[in-house]
N, CA, C and O of each residue as an XYZ file, in Angstrom:
840
protein
N      77.386     92.940    119.521
C      77.723     93.796    118.827
C      79.186     93.659    118.075
O      80.265     93.211    118.463
N      78.800     94.175    116.975
C      79.771     94.147    115.845
C      80.666     95.440    116.038
O      80.073     96.507    116.198
N      82.020     95.422    116.034
C      83.259     96.144    116.217
C      83.638     96.422    114.501
O      83.321     95.693    113.561
N      84.185     97.333    114.468
C      85.429     97.825    113.384
C      86.338     96.421    113.247
O      86.029     95.669    112.323
N      87.409     96.049    114.096
C      87.977     94.435    113.850
C      87.125     93.223    113.307
O      87.753     92.290    112.807
N      85.703     93.157    113.363
C      85.121     92.179    113.188
C      85.030     92.544    111.668
O      85.493     91.754    110.845
N      84.488     93.633    111.300
C      84.416     93.831    109.723
C      85.487     93.681    109.011
O      85.541     92.826    108.126
N      86.707     94.662    109.355
C      87.816     94.531    108.630
C      88.256     93.192    108.415
O      89.036     93.012    107.479
N      87.894     92.204    109.117
C      88.513     90.514    109.477
C      87.845     90.032    108.149
O      88.365     89.401    107.228
N      86.534     90.495    108.283
C      85.939     89.931    107.246
C      85.813     90.742    105.464
O      85.203     90.324    104.481
N      86.637     91.969    105.626
C      86.808     92.884    104.434
C      87.500     92.102    104.033
O      87.210     91.464    103.021
N      88.912     91.868    104.877
C      89.647     91.136    104.245
C      89.918     89.316    103.579
O      90.857     88.635    103.168
N      88.919     89.218    103.739
C      88.460     87.733    103.289
C      87.864     87.820    102.450
O      87.975     86.951    101.586
N      86.816     89.033    102.243
C      86.337     89.292    100.778
C      87.040     89.735     99.559
O      86.748     89.528     98.381
N      88.343     90.599    100.244
C      89.550     90.689     99.301
C      90.951     90.211     99.055
O      92.017     90.752     98.762
N      90.381     88.522     99.376
C      91.259     87.349     99.194
C      92.850     87.591    100.142
O      93.898     87.021     99.837
N      92.737     88.291    100.988
C      93.479     88.119    101.755
C      93.744     87.346    103.386
O      93.054     87.635    104.363
N      94.659     86.528    103.408
C      94.578     85.675    104.553
C      94.490     86.473    106.174
O      93.735     86.112    107.076
N      95.481     87.643    106.241
C      94.968     88.357    107.452
C      94.761     89.896    107.301
O      94.746     90.271    106.128
N      94.606     90.819    108.204
C      94.350     91.761    108.006
C      95.427     92.989    108.255
O      95.900     93.456    109.291
N      95.629     93.344    106.718
C      97.232     94.320    106.650
C      97.055     94.989    108.344
O      96.078     95.010    109.093
N      98.504     95.507    108.517
C      98.560     96.122    109.968
C      98.878     97.542    109.787
O      99.042     98.372    110.682
N      98.952     97.736    108.405
C      99.203     99.579    107.898
C      97.976     99.528    106.590
O      97.300     98.615    106.115
N      98.105    101.157    106.278
C      97.722    101.605    105.273
C      96.304    101.035    105.045
O      95.858    100.755    103.932
N      95.433    100.846    106.576
C      94.248    100.787    106.603
C      92.990    101.914    107.095
O      91.822    101.746    107.445
N      93.613    102.786    106.976
C      92.800    103.986    107.070
C      91.601    104.310    106.346
O      90.595    104.610    106.988
N      91.582    104.290    105.181
C      90.754    104.644    104.354
C      90.079    103.307    104.048
O      89.444    103.355    102.995
N      90.034    102.018    104.731
C      89.059    101.100    105.008
C      88.088    101.141    106.124
O      87.017    100.548    105.994
N      88.358    101.769    107.177
C      88.076    102.153    108.195
C      86.838    103.250    108.123
O      85.748    103.203    108.693
N      87.459    104.413    107.085
C      86.586    105.301    106.317
C      85.347    104.496    106.123
O      84.349    104.527    106.842
N      85.553    103.716    104.975
C      84.713    103.256    103.988
C      83.748    102.202    104.953
O      82.565    102.111    104.625
N      84.167    101.509    105.982
C      83.281    100.676    107.191
C      82.027    101.791    107.563
O      80.797    101.740    107.526
N      82.967    102.746    107.913
C      81.720    103.719    108.702
C      80.776    104.449    107.251
O      79.657    104.921    107.451
N      81.217    104.450    106.262
C      80.118    105.333    105.566
C      79.099    104.329    105.437
O      77.896    104.535    105.602
N      79.854    102.784    105.009
C      78.809    102.052    104.477
C      77.472    102.372    106.092
O      76.464    103.065    106.228
N      78.245    101.426    106.985
C      76.950    101.862    108.098
C      76.369    103.097    108.265
O      75.413    103.200    109.033
N      76.775    104.013    107.694
C      75.815    105.241    107.631
C      74.547    105.045    106.523
O      73.395    105.440    106.701
N      75.035    104.367    105.394
C      73.975    103.866    104.371
C      72.983    103.006    104.945
O      71.779    103.132    104.721
N      73.549    102.030    105.772
C      72.771    101.109    106.498
C      71.609    101.958    107.482
O      70.510    101.946    106.927
N      71.604    102.520    108.503
C      71.128    103.136    108.485
C      70.328    103.790    108.529
O      69.468    103.891    109.403
N      70.497    104.498    107.361
C      69.520    105.457    106.296
C      68.654    104.852    105.821
O      67.485    105.235    105.790
N      69.245    103.387    105.191
C      68.138    102.640    104.406
C      67.090    102.239    104.933
O      66.280    101.942    104.055
N      66.539    102.017    106.376
C      65.533    101.235    106.999
C      65.302    102.024    108.140
O      66.100    102.788    108.682
N      64.167    101.778    108.451
C      63.924    102.502    110.080
C      64.072    101.448    110.922
O      63.063    100.908    111.375
N      65.503    100.938    111.300
C      65.924     99.381    112.080
C      65.263    100.175    113.990
O      65.358    101.229    114.618
N      64.663     98.855    114.143
C      64.376     98.976    115.555
C      65.596     99.265    116.203
O      65.889    100.305    116.792
N      66.410     98.056    116.012
C      67.496     98.240    117.436
C      68.050     99.939    117.014
O      68.877    100.237    117.876
N      67.947    100.656    116.403
C      68.258    101.798    116.066
C      67.532    103.169    116.864
O      67.908    104.329    117.033
N      66.353    102.434    117.236
C      65.052    103.413    117.637
C      65.177    103.769    119.287
O      65.350    102.903    120.145
N      65.101    104.670    119.456
C      65.058    105.240    121.282
C      63.810    106.537    121.538
O      63.458    107.483    120.832
N      63.496    106.182    122.515
C      62.300    107.181    123.081
C      62.713    107.761    124.331
O      62.878    107.190    125.409
N      62.883    109.197    123.983
C      63.286    110.178    124.951
C      62.411    110.956    125.716
O      61.335    111.197    125.168
N      62.564    111.359    126.704
C      61.505    112.297    127.467
C      62.465    113.757    128.180
O      63.311    114.113    129.000
N      61.370    114.247    126.921
C      62.948    115.915    127.094
C      61.644    117.169    127.845
O      60.450    117.272    127.564
N      62.197    117.698    128.509
C      61.550    118.723    129.069
C      61.436    119.994    127.884
O      62.135    120.024    126.871
N      60.746    120.682    128.126
C      59.969    121.595    127.205
C      60.731    123.476    128.055
O      60.295    123.775    129.167
N      61.717    124.400    127.400
C      61.921    125.263    128.257
C      61.652    126.113    127.157
O      62.249    125.857    126.111
N      60.594    127.416    127.194
C      60.487    128.573    126.165
C      60.215    127.724    125.193
O      61.109    127.576    124.360
N      58.942    126.940    125.017
C      58.597    126.290    123.940
C      59.246    125.308    122.896
O      58.728    124.961    121.835
N      60.550    124.897    123.414
C      61.643    124.512    122.487
C      62.175    122.991    123.603
O      62.189    122.960    124.834
N      62.495    122.065    122.785
C      63.294    120.907    123.447
C      64.351    120.113    122.459
O      64.149    119.534    121.392
N      65.463    120.297    123.169
C      66.668    119.973    122.272
C      66.890    118.254    122.507
O      67.071    117.622    123.548
N      66.801    117.843    121.209
C      67.370    116.688    121.241
C      68.696    116.298    121.128
O      69.618    117.092    120.939
N      68.847    114.797    121.268
C      70.072    114.477    121.545
C      70.884    114.489    120.650
O      70.061    114.560    119.737
N      72.109    114.474    119.998
C      73.214    114.913    118.860
C      72.784    113.345    118.130
O      72.758    113.233    116.904
N      72.497    112.318    118.942
C      72.348    111.144    118.054
C      71.293    110.831    117.246
O      71.125    109.781    116.625
N      70.287    112.212    117.304
C      68.923    112.178    116.101
C      69.618    111.999    114.994
O      70.783    112.330    114.769
N      68.889    111.482    114.339
C      68.896    111.640    112.572
C      67.432    111.651    112.248
O      66.462    110.913    112.423
N      67.749    113.048    111.586
C      66.751    113.834    110.851
C      66.381    113.276    109.366
O      65.791    114.019    108.582
N      66.710    112.066    109.031
C      66.570    111.682    107.658
C      65.452    110.435    107.832
O      64.902    109.860    106.893
N      65.221    110.119    109.469
C      64.002    109.709    110.039
C      62.799    109.942    110.086
O      62.833    110.970    109.410
N      61.646    109.810    110.363
C      60.625    109.911    110.854
C      60.525    110.284    112.271
O      61.202    109.573    113.015
N      59.704    111.427    112.953
C      60.039    112.138    114.248
C      58.713    111.519    114.713
O      57.785    111.624    113.911
N      58.495    110.958    115.750
C      57.349    110.908    116.424
C      56.940    111.752    117.864
O      57.931    111.806    118.592
N      55.993    112.283    118.339
C      56.483    113.516    119.140
C      54.829    113.311    119.867
O      53.796    113.630    119.278
N      54.890    112.690    121.311
C      53.780    113.119    121.974
C      53.747    113.515    123.201
O      54.831    113.174    123.674
N      53.067    114.093    124.081
C      53.098    114.135    125.877
C      51.889    113.524    126.555
O      50.942    113.099    125.895
N      51.933    113.480    128.033
C      51.350    112.514    128.432
C      50.347    113.285    129.643
O      51.035    113.730    130.561
N      49.085    113.484    129.783
C      48.632    113.753    130.495
C      47.581    113.077    131.264
O      46.386    113.038    130.970
N      48.409    112.314    132.733
C      48.125    111.132    133.331
C      48.450    110.167    132.238
O      49.379    110.250    131.435
N      47.498    109.198    132.340
C      47.852    108.201    131.076
C      47.075    108.141    129.776
O      46.884    107.168    129.046
N      46.637    109.492    129.636
C      46.555    109.837    128.343
C      47.624    110.404    127.550
O      48.608    111.051    127.908
N      47.227    110.026    126.373
C      48.682    110.327    125.097
C      48.223    111.079    124.354
O      47.293    110.722    123.632
N      48.744    112.383    124.297
C      48.387    113.024    123.085
C      49.403    113.283    121.993
O      50.452    113.856    122.287
N      49.140    112.869    120.662
C      50.337    113.217    120.080
C      49.875    114.460    119.230
O      48.747    114.925    119.067
N      51.430    114.958    118.606
C      51.797    116.208    117.883
C      51.999    116.017    116.909
O      52.373    114.892    116.576
N      51.838    117.069    115.964
C      51.844    116.746    114.217
C      53.116    117.021    113.969
O      53.673    117.642    114.874
N      53.742    116.770    113.066
C      54.770    117.698    112.546
C      54.062    118.411    111.554
O      52.964    118.050    111.130
N      54.758    119.566    111.119
C      54.238    120.682    110.149
C      55.976    121.400    109.514
O      56.998    121.426    110.199
N      55.887    121.751    108.509
C      56.765    122.243    108.132
C      57.181    123.709    108.960
O      56.255    124.355    109.449
N      58.376    124.134    109.079
C      58.877    125.195    109.912
C      58.372    126.541    109.186
O      58.057    127.569    109.785
N      58.352    126.356    107.788
C      57.998    127.586    107.219
C      56.324    127.902    107.538
O      55.847    128.917    107.030
N      55.407    126.979    108.422
C      54.031    127.111    108.197
C      53.781    127.323    109.876
O      52.726    126.934    110.377
N      54.787    127.937    110.657
C      54.308    128.045    112.056
C      53.420    129.142    112.375
O      52.479    129.036    113.163
N      53.730    130.196    111.755
C      52.796    130.763    111.779
C      51.214    130.851    111.433
O      50.344    131.677    111.711
N      51.224    129.667    110.725
C      49.707    129.686    111.007
C      48.981    128.300    111.895
O      48.150    127.463    111.541
N      49.576    128.472    112.931
C      48.789    128.145    114.028
C      49.495    128.099    115.228
O      50.707    128.231    115.397
N      48.321    127.830    116.318
C      48.809    128.901    117.460
C      48.483    127.625    118.942
O      48.483    126.412    118.731
N      48.317    128.035    119.888
C      48.399    127.493    121.316
C      47.546    126.061    121.087
O      46.947    126.176    120.018
N      47.391    125.322    121.436
C      46.736    124.149    121.699
C      46.248    123.381    120.141
O      45.371    122.543    119.936
N      47.089    123.969    119.303
C      46.689    123.467    117.829
C      47.401    121.759    117.768
O      47.045    120.984    116.880
N      48.348    121.386    118.758
C      49.151    120.201    118.643
C      49.920    120.302    117.812
O      49.973    119.325    117.064
N      50.713    121.265    117.558
C      51.606    120.464    116.114
C      53.088    120.693    116.357
O      53.139    121.051    117.534
N      53.995    120.680    115.993
C      55.719    120.856    116.316
C      56.204    121.052    115.003
O      55.667    120.686    113.957
N      57.423    121.751    115.173
C      58.308    121.451    113.847
C      59.946    121.400    114.165
O      60.378    121.832    115.234
N      60.517    121.030    113.496
C      62.004    120.749    114.040
C      62.891    121.906    113.253
O      62.768    122.226    112.070
N      63.624    122.334    114.021
C      64.693    123.810    113.920
C      66.503    122.822    113.737
O      66.804    121.945    114.547
N      67.184    123.114    112.887
C      68.589    123.108    112.999
C      69.086    123.978    113.441
O      68.653    125.058    113.040
N      70.129    124.018    114.388
C      70.692    124.760    115.124
C      72.528    124.991    114.540
O      73.404    125.798    114.851
N      72.468    123.872    113.620
C      73.999    123.519    113.422
C      75.218    122.463    114.138
O      75.532    122.315    115.319
N      75.609    121.977    113.196
C      76.464    120.929    114.009
C      75.791    119.806    114.465
O      76.232    119.043    115.325
N      74.727    119.699    113.894
C      73.763    118.125    114.155
C      72.762    118.325    115.269
O      71.893    117.575    115.714
N      73.198    119.780    115.652
C      72.021    120.002    117.157
C      70.475    120.608    116.421
O      70.302    121.629    115.756
N      69.326    119.373    116.905
C      68.170    119.892    116.597
C      67.243    119.874    117.199
O      66.902    118.822    117.740
N      66.392    121.187    117.344
C      65.372    121.305    118.557
C      63.901    120.925    118.236
O      63.695    121.020    117.026
N      63.115    120.635    118.748
C      61.507    120.531    118.958
C      60.927    121.721    119.209
O      61.343    122.162    120.280
N      59.826    122.724    118.473
C      59.417    123.585    118.795
C      57.677    123.289    118.540
O      57.034    122.776    117.624
N      57.344    123.871    119.788
C      56.082    123.858    119.680
C      55.240    125.487    120.274
O      56.015    126.400    120.561
N      53.801    125.737    120.413
C      53.462    126.324    120.498
C      52.546    126.381    122.188
O      52.385    127.387    122.879
N      52.021    124.803    122.525
C      51.492    124.567    123.496
C      51.728    125.157    124.709
O      52.756    124.667    125.176
N      51.214    126.050    125.496
C      51.496    126.354    126.805
C      50.959    125.578    127.921
O      50.884    126.114    129.026
N      50.588    124.407    127.753
C      50.055    123.240    128.733
C      51.087    122.335    128.575
O      51.190    121.585    129.546
N      51.831    122.157    127.752
C      53.048    121.085    127.796
C      54.351    121.040    128.062
O      55.197    121.362    127.227
N      54.598    120.680    129.120
C      55.936    120.918    129.778
C      56.787    119.749    129.754
O      57.715    119.894    130.549
N      56.815    118.787    129.218
C      58.035    117.775    128.205
C      57.048    117.015    127.638
O      55.908    116.743    128.016
N      57.703    116.709    126.632
C      57.134    115.998    125.799
C      58.236    114.585    125.581
O      59.401    114.683    125.965
N      57.701    113.239    124.903
C      58.334    112.156    124.349
C      58.416    112.141    122.937
O      57.523    112.060    122.094
N      59.698    112.237    122.821
C      59.815    112.017    121.138
C      60.676    110.759    121.157
O      61.572    110.426    121.932
N      60.143    110.135    120.060
C      60.795    108.637    119.336
C      61.074    108.966    117.771
O      60.281    109.451    116.963
N      62.581    108.522    117.542
C      63.431    108.585    116.777
C      64.459    107.628    116.261
O      64.704    106.743    117.081
N      65.043    107.556    115.289
C      66.133    107.086    115.026
C      67.591    107.264    115.514
O      67.988    108.419    115.669
N      67.952    106.819    115.626
C      69.442    107.537    115.930
C      70.313    107.243    114.713
O      69.899    106.476    113.843
N      71.511    107.833    114.626
C      72.342    107.994    113.702
C      73.290    106.515    113.757
O      72.926    105.658    114.562
N      74.513    106.244    112.879
C      74.587    105.285    113.014
C      76.171    105.740    114.021
O      76.715    106.843    113.963
N      76.609    104.642    114.822
C      77.334    104.761    115.542
C      79.086    105.092    115.257
O      79.511    104.484    114.275
N      79.860    105.742    115.798
C      81.354    106.160    115.026
C      82.320    104.499    115.019
O      83.435    104.580    115.535
N      81.999    103.408    114.591
C      82.377    102.455    114.663
C      83.813    102.409    114.785
O      84.480    103.105    114.020
N      84.529    101.486    115.877
C      85.859    101.487    115.934
C      86.133    100.137    116.480
O      85.447     99.168    116.154
N      87.315    100.045    117.463
C      87.870     98.323    117.791
C      86.854     98.217    118.753
O      86.295     97.129    118.891
N      86.476     99.340    119.551
C      86.039     99.377    121.047
C      84.310     99.864    120.919
O      83.458     99.299    121.604
N      84.049    100.705    120.186
C      82.435    100.997    119.810
C      82.094    100.369    118.571
O      82.600    100.508    117.457
N      80.709     99.322    119.142
C      80.182     98.222    118.083
C      78.824     98.838    117.609
O      78.353     99.926    117.939
N      78.371     98.030    116.878
C      76.951     98.738    115.836
C      76.024     97.333    116.345
O      76.369     96.156    116.240
N      74.928     97.804    116.840
C      73.889     96.156    116.830
C      73.727     95.944    115.767
O      72.810     95.126    115.705
N      74.199     96.281    114.463
C      73.546     95.736    113.237
C      74.432     94.755    113.436
O      75.560     94.960    113.885
N      73.865     93.332    113.033
C      74.541     92.195    113.206
C      75.017     91.599    111.831
O      75.508     90.500    112.090
N      75.073     91.804    110.714
C      75.366     91.249    109.742
C      76.934     92.159    109.151
O      76.987     93.124    108.390
N      78.146     91.369    109.877
C      79.040     92.148    109.053
C      79.595     92.188    107.618
O      80.311     93.015    107.054
N      79.006     90.964    107.181
C      79.358     90.661    105.431
C      78.282     92.143    104.681
O      78.631     92.961    103.830
N      77.452     92.066    105.132
C      76.802     93.265    104.291
C      77.498     94.963    104.165
O      77.354     95.833    103.305
N      78.410     94.911    105.655
C      78.844     95.889    105.717
C      80.277     96.290    105.247
O      80.681     97.385    104.856
N      81.045     94.906    105.417
C      82.102     94.512    104.578
C      81.891     94.675    102.938
O      82.705     95.312    102.269
N      80.738     94.049    102.360
C      80.391     94.158    100.628
C      80.269     95.567    100.347
O      80.636     96.100     99.300
N      79.614     96.275    101.558
C      79.527     97.985    100.910
C      80.720     98.486    100.833
O      81.115     98.938     99.758
N      81.779     98.504    102.336
C      82.968     98.432    102.127
C      84.114     98.479    101.221
O      85.028     99.302    101.166
N      83.866     97.339    100.456
C      84.265     97.012     99.314
C      83.837     97.438     98.073
O      84.240     96.736     97.146
N      83.161     98.350     97.786
C      83.190     99.067     96.886
C      83.799    100.006     96.331
O      84.348    100.243     95.255
N      83.477    100.750     97.794
C      84.239    102.142     98.102
C      86.283    101.819     97.836
O      87.178    102.620     97.565
N      86.309    100.648     98.022
C      87.880    100.300     97.906
C      88.282    100.500     96.457
O      89.044    101.367     96.030
N      87.554     99.421     95.667
C      87.879     99.198     94.379
C      87.812    100.510     93.724
O      88.645    100.740     92.847
N      86.592    101.765     94.144
C      86.367    102.888     93.517
C      87.711    103.607     93.767
O      88.139    104.305     92.848
N      88.413    103.513     94.894
C      89.731    104.448     95.451
C      90.796    103.814     94.745
O      91.764    104.484     94.386
N      90.728    102.730     94.535
C      91.845    101.799     93.631
C      91.771    102.406     92.407
O      92.778    102.828     91.838
N      90.678    102.486     91.955
C      90.475    102.650     90.238
C      88.838    103.465     90.391
O      87.901    102.880     90.936
N      88.726    104.682     89.897
C      87.656    105.626     89.821
C      87.001    104.772     88.650
O      85.789    104.586     88.764
N      87.527    104.322     87.731
C      86.754    103.980     86.557
C      86.309    102.392     86.624
O      85.961    101.736     85.642
N      86.389    101.921     87.944
C      86.296    100.483     87.996
C      84.951    100.181     87.567
O      84.310    101.090     87.041
N      84.526     99.261     87.684
C      83.001     98.635     87.417
C      82.500     97.974     88.484
O      82.696     96.767     88.619
N      81.687     98.807     89.496
C      81.366     97.677     90.686
C      79.886     97.843     90.685
O      79.174     98.296     91.581
N      79.576     97.412     89.564
C      77.726     97.072     89.495
C      77.966     95.715     89.831
O      77.333     95.761     90.886
N      78.353     94.592     89.786
C      78.626     93.273     90.502
C      78.347     93.592     91.891
O      77.296     93.219     92.413
N      79.399     94.395     92.647
C      79.721     94.400     93.829
C      78.782     95.054     94.348
O      78.562     94.603     95.472
N      77.881     96.192     94.003
C      76.716     97.061     94.045
C      75.505     96.243     94.275
O      74.674     96.388     95.171
N      75.530     95.379     93.350
C      74.362     94.471     93.327
C      74.010     93.302     94.274
O      72.986     92.639     94.438
N      75.350     93.295     94.887
C      75.763     91.682     95.876
C      75.262     92.635     97.415
O      74.425     92.279     98.243
N      76.141     93.981     97.416
C      76.010     94.404     98.736
C      73.753     94.830     98.737
O      72.870     94.612     99.566
N      73.760     95.176     97.987
C      72.208     95.359     97.709
C      71.164     94.374     98.340
O      70.328     94.701     99.184
N      71.351     92.987     97.753
C      70.775     92.180     97.679
C      71.015     91.694     99.020
O      70.085     91.102     99.566
N      72.521     91.901     99.884
C      72.492     91.263    101.213
C      71.722     92.144    102.114
O      71.213     91.681    103.134
N      71.604     93.450    101.776
C      71.100     94.391    102.382
C      69.650     94.381    102.881
O      69.088     94.509    103.969
N      69.177     94.104    101.190
C      67.698     93.370    101.080
C      66.941     92.406    102.346
O      65.874     92.424    102.960
N      68.210     91.561    102.317
C      67.898     90.394    103.230
C      67.613     90.628    104.457
O      66.736     90.159    105.183
N      68.742     91.696    104.708
C      68.671     92.068    106.419
C      67.294     92.671    106.700
O      66.574     92.323    107.636
N      66.931     93.837    105.576
C      65.714     94.238    106.037
C      64.222     93.432    105.774
O      63.121     93.855    106.128
N      64.458     92.351    105.164
C      63.408     91.394    104.956
C      63.098     90.518    106.067
O      62.058     89.923    106.349
N      64.459     90.582    106.752
C      64.543     89.573    108.120
C      63.925     90.040    109.004
O      63.108     89.373    109.640
N      64.297     91.908    109.360
C      63.588     92.295    110.291
C      62.115     92.498    110.386
O      61.514     92.290    111.440
N      61.340     93.032    108.944
C      60.612     92.772    108.948
C      59.617     91.680    109.016
O      58.451     91.978    109.272
N      59.987     90.312    108.792
C      59.338     89.193    109.037
C      59.513     88.951    110.294
O      58.926     87.986    110.782
N      60.317     89.730    111.061
C      60.572     88.993    112.949
C      59.588     89.898    113.699
O      59.421     89.647    114.893
N      58.929     90.898    113.163
C      57.664     91.966    113.560
C      56.638     91.250    113.774
O      56.303     90.647    112.755
N      55.787     90.991    114.939
C      54.258     90.537    114.998
C      53.676     91.331    114.084
O      53.724     92.551    113.923
N      52.947     90.209    113.328
C      51.429     90.935    112.804
C      50.638     91.165    113.646
O      50.441     90.757    114.791
N      50.019     92.119    112.751
C      48.554     92.801    114.097
C      47.264     92.216    113.567
O      46.968     92.092    112.378
N      46.606     91.908    114.519
C      45.835     91.081    114.166
C      44.393     92.186    114.083
O      43.965     93.130    114.747
N      43.960     91.386    112.794
C      42.621     92.172    112.118
C      41.506     92.010    113.091
O      40.990     90.912    113.298
N      41.051     93.361    113.825
C      40.259     92.869    115.229
C      38.799     92.609    114.320
O      38.007     91.720    114.632
N      38.563     93.633    113.028
C      37.522     93.588    113.019
C      36.698     92.228    112.362
O      35.545     91.797    112.381
N      38.078     91.808    111.742
C      37.317     90.257    110.762
C      37.053     89.174    112.532
O      36.028     88.525    112.736
N      38.124     89.248    113.449
C      38.111     88.348    114.440
C      36.986     88.393    115.087
O      36.377     87.369    115.396
N      36.487     89.859    115.433
C      35.240     89.946    115.967
C      34.030     89.238    115.449
O      33.203     88.481    115.958
N      34.270     89.900    113.897
C      32.634     89.716    113.278
C      32.575     88.215    113.018
O      31.535     87.866    112.460
N      33.435     87.259    113.287
C      33.239     86.035    113.745
C      32.595     85.480    114.622
O      31.910     84.499    114.331
N      32.654     85.986    115.968
C      31.838     86.234    116.994
C      33.221     85.422    117.891
O      32.822     84.796    118.873
N      34.436     85.384    117.706
C      35.907     84.789    118.707
C      35.832     85.740    119.423
O      35.469     86.894    119.193
N      36.277     85.120    120.559
C      36.841     85.523    121.760
C      38.468     84.846    121.802
O      38.845     83.873    121.148
N      39.320     85.694    122.799
C      40.214     85.066    123.150
C      39.921     83.707    124.160
O      38.865     83.832    124.780
N      40.346     82.978    124.319
C      40.091     81.675    124.526
C      39.524     80.822    123.758
O      39.994     79.696    123.597
N      38.476     81.223    123.197
C      37.772     79.913    122.765
C      37.803     79.186    121.282
O      38.467     79.802    120.448
N      37.262     78.126    120.893
C      38.103     77.931    119.918
C      36.990     77.866    118.769
O      37.322     77.684    117.598
């Protein structure tokens, strides 16, 4: 886990400082949090995914406050070993559907509180898969995102703008985006490729055969 302390150290090096300043760094801490929020929004990171089983009460299930509404939400329920997926609809279209249509919509009650609504009377609990918001990183709370340099490069853009609102940060932005794209590409390459089963079996191959 990378903490705020780790990023502050890297950020100071990028700013040409030998050590982290001991005073007037609240702005830097805020910029680190802001950059981490951008990173979490930029891609559906595997490390930020959670699966939560939620009981249904009055056709509603309340999501955890860590739910990020800017990423795709997957919802299903289990009937024994059978998984039935629910399709998300626009809240404004809810009157077009009825019991057993297997639809859901999300409503916000404010303060980052979100509720899943359904119309299915036979569903007592659901499983929700979603991405979480970025953590409120500090000296003791870290993030699973492993590249502190990316966070530091992003925060440096804000520092320069804070010092001079007219500053040209195009090069800083380019460096940050390049590093972030490398992080995204690295995660994509780390995922196992799905075997093309049609081609595989069309050639009469079977597991364990040459």
